[in-house]
C-alpha positions in Angstrom: -195.5 -162.4 -143.9 -195.9 -159.8 -141.2 -198.5 -157.0 -141.5 -196.7 -153.7 -141.2 -199.5 -152.4 -139.0 -200.1 -155.2 -136.4 -198.7 -155.3 -132.9 -196.0 -157.8 -131.7 -198.6 -159.8 -129.8 -200.8 -160.2 -132.9 -197.9 -160.9 -135.2 -196.9 -163.7 -132.8 -200.4 -165.0 -132.8 -200.5 -164.9 -136.6 -197.1 -166.6 -136.9 -198.3 -169.4 -134.6 -201.4 -169.7 -136.7 -199.4 -169.8 -139.9 -197.1 -172.4 -138.4 -200.1 -174.6 -137.5 -201.5 -174.2 -141.0 -198.3 -175.2 -142.6 -198.3 -178.5 -140.8 -201.9 -179.2 -141.9 -201.8 -178.2 -145.6 -198.6 -177.5 -147.5 -199.2 -177.9 -151.3 -195.8 -176.4 -152.0 -193.7 -179.0 -150.3 -192.6 -182.2 -151.8 -194.5 -185.4 -151.0 -191.7 -187.7 -152.1 -191.7 -190.8 -150.0 -194.5 -189.5 -147.9 -197.6 -191.2 -149.4 -197.2 -194.5 -147.6 -196.9 -192.9 -144.1 -199.7 -190.3 -144.6 -202.6 -190.4 -142.2 -205.5 -190.0 -144.7 -207.9 -189.2 -141.8 -206.1 -185.8 -141.5 -206.5 -184.9 -145.2 -208.4 -181.8 -146.0 -210.1 -180.4 -149.0 -208.2 -177.4 -150.1 -210.3 -174.5 -151.3 -209.0 -171.1 -152.6 -211.3 -168.1 -153.1 -210.1 -165.2 -155.2 -211.1 -161.6 -154.5 -212.3 -159.7 -157.7 -209.8 -156.9 -157.0 -206.9 -159.3 -157.3 -207.7 -160.5 -160.8 -206.8 -157.1 -162.5 -203.4 -157.3 -160.9 -202.6 -160.7 -162.5 -204.2 -159.5 -165.8 -202.1 -156.3 -165.9 -198.9 -157.8 -164.6 -198.9 -160.7 -167.2 -200.6 -158.8 -170.0 -203.6 -161.1 -170.1 -207.4 -160.5 -170.3 -209.1 -160.7 -167.0 -210.9 -163.9 -168.0 -207.6 -165.5 -169.1 -205.9 -164.4 -165.9 -208.7 -166.0 -163.8 -208.4 -169.3 -165.7 -204.6 -169.4 -165.6 -204.5 -168.5 -161.9 -207.0 -171.4 -161.3 -204.8 -173.7 -163.3 -201.7 -172.7 -161.3 -203.4 -173.2 -158.0 -204.8 -176.6 -159.0 -201.3 -177.6 -160.2 -200.3 -177.1 -156.5 -202.9 -179.5 -155.3 -205.8 -177.1 -154.7 -209.1 -178.9 -155.1 -211.5 -176.0 -155.7 -211.0 -172.4 -156.8 -213.9 -170.0 -156.3 -214.6 -166.3 -157.1 -215.7 -164.3 -154.1 -218.0 -162.0 -156.2 -221.1 -164.0 -154.9 -220.0 -163.2 -151.3 -219.9 -159.5 -152.2 -223.4 -159.9 -153.6 -224.6 -161.0 -150.2 -222.6 -158.3 -148.4 -224.0 -155.5 -150.6 -227.6 -156.7 -150.4 -227.4 -156.9 -146.6 -225.7 -153.5 -146.4 -228.5 -152.0 -148.6 -231.2 -153.3 -146.4 -229.5 -152.2 -143.3 -229.0 -148.7 -144.5 -232.7 -148.3 -145.4 -233.7 -149.6 -142.0 -231.2 -147.2 -140.2 -232.5 -144.3 -142.3 -236.1 -145.1 -141.3 -235.0 -145.2 -137.6 -232.8 -142.1 -137.7 -235.2 -139.9 -135.6 -235.7 -142.6 -133.0 -232.1 -143.9 -132.6 -229.1 -141.7 -131.9 -226.6 -143.9 -133.6 -228.7 -145.0 -136.6 -226.9 -142.6 -138.9 -224.4 -142.1 -140.4 -223.6 -145.6 -141.4 -220.1 -146.5 -142.3 -219.1 -149.4 -144.6 -217.7 -152.5 -143.0 -215.8 -154.2 -145.8 -212.3 -152.8 -145.2 -210.4 -154.5 -142.3 -207.9 -151.7 -142.1 -210.6 -149.2 -141.4 -212.4 -151.5 -139.0 -209.3 -152.1 -136.9 -208.5 -148.4 -136.8 -212.1 -147.7 -135.7 -212.2 -150.3 -133.0 -208.8 -149.5 -131.5 -208.5 -145.7 -132.0 -211.9 -144.2 -132.6 -213.8 -146.6 -130.3 -217.4 -145.8 -129.3 -217.4 -142.6 -131.4 -217.9 -144.7 -134.6 -218.3 -148.4 -133.8 -222.1 -148.2 -133.3 -222.3 -146.6 -136.8 -220.5 -149.4 -138.6 -222.7 -151.5 -140.8 -223.1 -155.0 -139.3 -222.9 -156.9 -142.7 -219.8 -159.1 -142.9 -217.1 -158.3 -145.4 -217.1 -160.4 -148.7 -214.1 -162.4 -147.3 -215.9 -163.5 -144.2 -219.2 -164.2 -146.0 -217.2 -166.4 -148.4 -215.9 -168.2 -145.4 -219.5 -168.9 -144.4 -220.5 -170.0 -147.9 -217.5 -172.4 -148.2 -217.7 -173.9 -144.7 -221.5 -173.8 -144.5 -223.3 -174.1 -147.8 -220.5 -175.7 -149.9 -219.6 -178.2 -147.1 -223.2 -179.3 -146.9 -223.5 -179.7 -150.7 -220.4 -181.8 -150.7 -221.4 -183.8 -147.6 -218.3 -182.7 -145.8 -217.7 -181.7 -142.3 -216.6 -178.0 -142.4 -213.5 -178.8 -140.4 -212.4 -181.0 -143.2 -212.0 -177.9 -145.5 -209.0 -175.7 -145.4 -210.1 -172.3 -146.9 -207.6 -169.9 -148.4 -208.4 -166.3 -149.6 -206.3 -164.5 -152.3 -206.7 -160.8 -151.6 -205.0 -157.5 -152.4 -204.6 -156.5 -148.8 -202.4 -157.7 -145.9 -205.0 -156.6 -143.3 -207.3 -159.4 -144.6 -204.9 -161.7 -142.7 -205.8 -160.1 -139.4 -209.5 -160.0 -140.3 -209.4 -163.8 -140.7 -208.0 -164.2 -137.2 -210.8 -162.3 -135.4 -212.3 -164.4 -132.6 -215.9 -163.7 -133.7 -215.1 -165.4 -137.0 -214.4 -168.7 -135.3 -217.4 -170.9 -135.5 -217.7 -173.6 -132.9 -220.0 -175.6 -135.2 -217.2 -175.7 -137.8 -214.4 -176.1 -135.2 -212.4 -173.7 -137.3 -212.1 -170.1 -138.5 -214.4 -169.2 -141.5 -211.2 -168.4 -143.4 -208.1 -170.4 -142.4 -205.4 -168.5 -144.3 -205.0 -165.3 -146.5 -202.4 -164.9 -149.2 -201.9 -161.6 -151.0 -201.8 -161.4 -154.8 -198.1 -160.5 -154.5 -197.5 -163.6 -152.4 -199.0 -165.8 -155.1 -196.6 -164.2 -157.6 -193.8 -165.0 -155.2 -194.8 -168.6 -155.1 -194.9 -168.7 -158.9 -191.4 -167.2 -159.0 -190.1 -169.8 -156.4 -191.4 -172.5 -158.7 -190.2 -170.9 -161.9 -193.7 -170.7 -163.3 -195.0 -168.0 -165.6 -198.8 -167.3 -165.8 -198.5 -167.5 -169.6 -197.2 -171.0 -169.4 -200.0 -172.3 -167.2 -202.9 -174.4 -168.5 -206.2 -172.6 -168.4 -208.8 -174.2 -166.1 -212.3 -172.8 -165.6 -213.0 -171.4 -162.1 -215.3 -173.6 -160.0 -218.8 -172.7 -158.9 -220.4 -173.4 -155.5 -223.3 -175.0 -157.4 -223.0 -178.6 -158.4 -220.8 -179.2 -161.4 -221.4 -175.8 -163.0 -218.3 -173.8 -163.9 -218.1 -170.0 -163.6 -218.5 -168.0 -166.7 -216.8 -164.7 -167.5 -215.6 -162.5 -164.7 -218.1 -159.9 -163.5 -217.9 -157.0 -161.0 -220.1 -154.6 -159.1 -220.5 -150.9 -159.6 -217.6 -148.8 -158.3 -214.3 -147.8 -159.9 -211.8 -149.5 -157.6 -213.7 -151.5 -155.0 -216.9 -153.5 -154.6 -219.0 -150.4 -155.1 -220.9 -150.2 -151.8 -221.6 -146.5 -152.2 -223.1 -146.8 -155.6 -225.3 -149.8 -154.9 -226.6 -148.5 -151.6 -227.2 -145.1 -153.0 -229.3 -146.4 -155.9 -231.2 -148.8 -153.7 -231.9 -146.1 -151.1 -233.0 -143.6 -153.7 -235.5 -146.1 -155.1 -236.7 -147.6 -151.8 -237.0 -144.4 -149.7 -237.8 -141.7 -152.4 -239.0 -143.6 -155.4 -236.2 -142.2 -157.5 -234.6 -144.5 -160.1 -230.9 -143.3 -160.3 -229.2 -144.4 -163.5 -225.9 -142.7 -163.3 -224.1 -141.4 -160.2 -222.2 -138.1 -160.4 -219.3 -137.7 -158.0 -218.2 -134.4 -156.7 -214.5 -134.3 -155.7 -213.9 -132.4 -152.4 -210.4 -131.9 -151.0 -208.9 -134.6 -153.3 -209.8 -137.4 -155.6 -210.1 -139.9 -152.7 -212.7 -137.8 -150.9 -215.8 -137.4 -153.0 -219.5 -137.0 -152.3 -222.8 -137.9 -154.0 -226.1 -136.3 -153.3 -229.8 -136.9 -154.2 -232.0 -133.9 -154.6 -235.8 -134.0 -154.4 -238.2 -131.1 -154.4 -235.2 -128.7 -153.9 -234.0 -130.5 -150.8 -230.9 -132.8 -150.4 -232.4 -136.0 -149.1 -229.4 -138.3 -149.4 -225.7 -137.3 -149.0 -223.1 -140.0 -149.4 -219.3 -139.9 -149.4 -216.3 -142.0 -150.4 -213.3 -141.6 -148.1 -210.2 -143.5 -149.1 -206.9 -143.3 -147.2 -206.3 -142.4 -143.6 -205.8 -138.7 -144.3 -209.4 -138.5 -145.5 -210.6 -140.8 -142.8 -209.1 -138.5 -140.1 -210.7 -135.4 -141.7 -214.1 -137.2 -141.8 -213.8 -138.2 -138.1 -212.8 -134.7 -137.1 -216.1 -133.4 -138.7 -218.0 -136.1 -136.8 -216.4 -135.0 -133.5 -217.3 -131.4 -134.1 -220.9 -132.3 -134.9 -220.6 -131.1 -138.5 -221.1 -134.4 -140.2 -223.6 -134.1 -143.0 -223.3 -137.6 -144.6 -225.8 -140.4 -144.3 -223.4 -143.1 -145.5 -219.6 -143.2 -146.1 -217.7 -145.9 -148.0 -214.5 -146.0 -146.0 -211.4 -147.7 -147.4 -208.0 -147.6 -145.7 -206.0 -147.6 -148.9 -205.7 -144.4 -151.0 -207.2 -145.3 -154.4 -209.3 -148.1 -153.0 -208.9 -151.9 -153.0 -207.0 -152.2 -156.2 -204.2 -150.2 -154.5 -203.9 -152.7 -151.7 -200.3 -153.1 -150.3 -200.4 -156.8 -151.2 -200.2 -156.0 -154.9 -199.1 -153.3 -157.3 -196.1 -152.4 -155.3 -192.5 -151.8 -156.5 -189.6 -153.7 -155.0 -189.0 -150.8 -152.6 -192.6 -151.0 -151.3 -193.9 -148.0 -153.2 -197.1 -148.0 -155.3 -196.4 -149.1 -158.9 -198.4 -146.3 -160.5 -198.0 -147.5 -164.1 -199.3 -151.0 -163.1 -202.1 -149.5 -161.0 -203.3 -147.5 -164.0 -203.4 -150.6 -166.1 -205.3 -152.4 -163.3 -207.9 -149.7 -163.2 -208.4 -149.9 -166.9 -208.8 -153.7 -166.7 -211.2 -153.4 -163.8 -213.3 -150.7 -165.4 -213.8 -152.9 -168.5 -215.2 -155.9 -166.5 -219.0 -156.1 -167.0 -221.2 -155.1 -164.1 -223.7 -157.5 -162.6 -226.2 -156.2 -160.0 -226.4 -158.4 -156.9 -230.2 -158.4 -157.2 -230.0 -160.2 -160.5 -228.0 -163.2 -159.2 -230.5 -166.0 -159.1 -228.2 -168.2 -157.2 -228.2 -165.7 -154.3 -232.0 -165.4 -154.3 -232.3 -169.2 -154.2 -229.7 -169.5 -151.3 -231.7 -166.9 -149.3 -234.6 -169.3 -149.4 -233.1 -172.7 -149.4 -230.0 -172.2 -147.2 -230.7 -169.1 -145.1 -234.4 -169.8 -144.5 -235.6 -166.4 -145.9 -234.2 -162.9 -146.0 -235.5 -161.9 -142.5 -234.5 -165.1 -140.8 -232.3 -165.5 -137.7 -229.9 -167.6 -139.8 -229.3 -164.5 -142.0 -228.3 -162.5 -139.0 -226.0 -165.3 -137.7 -224.4 -166.1 -141.0 -224.1 -162.7 -142.8 -223.8 -160.2 -140.0 -221.4 -159.5 -137.1 -220.9 -156.7 -134.5 -218.0 -154.3 -134.0 -217.0 -152.8 -130.7 -214.3 -150.7 -129.1 -211.2 -152.6 -128.2 -210.5 -153.0 -124.5 -206.8 -152.3 -124.8 -205.3 -148.8 -125.1 -204.4 -147.9 -128.6 -200.7 -148.1 -129.4 -198.6 -145.6 -131.3 -198.6 -148.0 -134.2 -202.4 -147.8 -134.4 -202.5 -144.0 -134.2 -199.9 -143.7 -137.0 -201.6 -146.4 -138.9 
């Protein structure tokens, strides 16, 4: 499926990639009469990782609890031949923790380095693409280097999980289920190809809506699917109930980084965050006051109208924020164009409201409390300050060489 915002060249590249993928792994096609001729040396382990912002869509659409939706989605995917189904929340744990640490380091260097602050979040591929192709050097040096949860999940599956299963990473075909079409382009980025793996960290991205299309093609309803517990990256353990991070409609980078920075830099233990809406509900700010002085000023800017206003302030030298959580979709990740859309392509507001209620009701788990993450830092990543952490969990963003097209500017 073509992303409405990509160029013809990239669409061609993506189509070629999709065609290649369909020859390697096609769980939807019939295998009748094929078993005897199949070259088993080309078989791959099929892994699907599900973004937490996709689950409320399935829960709201099929009138299920989020835990039931996760289990039924897992059951459906395994009925197609998928071997393992994972939740990407653990990848978001890593991404948030690395973003927290990077912000504190940038804040401490702010008087020595011109581009230390502000820091912009790096989890949204639509924002990253716009920044690299249109805004270029004005903002790219300010983007956090922590990989998005999608790409960290790619490293976890083809690095950690492959090693645990004694598999060569190129024997794994890794699919992400996400709310956003732009995740498809993110998966194709050249820097996310690992020579050691001989493959991309993520081989394919399907939107939540595309999963529903597959169900409809196969005349399957979620309510008729057998529940199967979501797999865990760790031995034979199965995932428990669905959890999320702070944040109303996304992975909550602003809230986690704000609380962490307040504690680490100023010794302030922030329990609740109070948002102040500015021009609209998708442009809000959060501040920390100490001794009558504003010491931290964060903002959330969702949708390109707010992003452009933010960038205008940056160009004029009137930018007051230390950190901005930037998301391309108005309303955040739950409102991704790969889900919660009507048949004519407009946002399904009623469904989106249900999704927000479902998401808000999911219990919050702090990344710092995930013992699996802490153990992986030591056992797999060789410590929190290791070279392997930088290679596995971080990347770099830079201005694109080509001239921005009209599509990018409108985008």
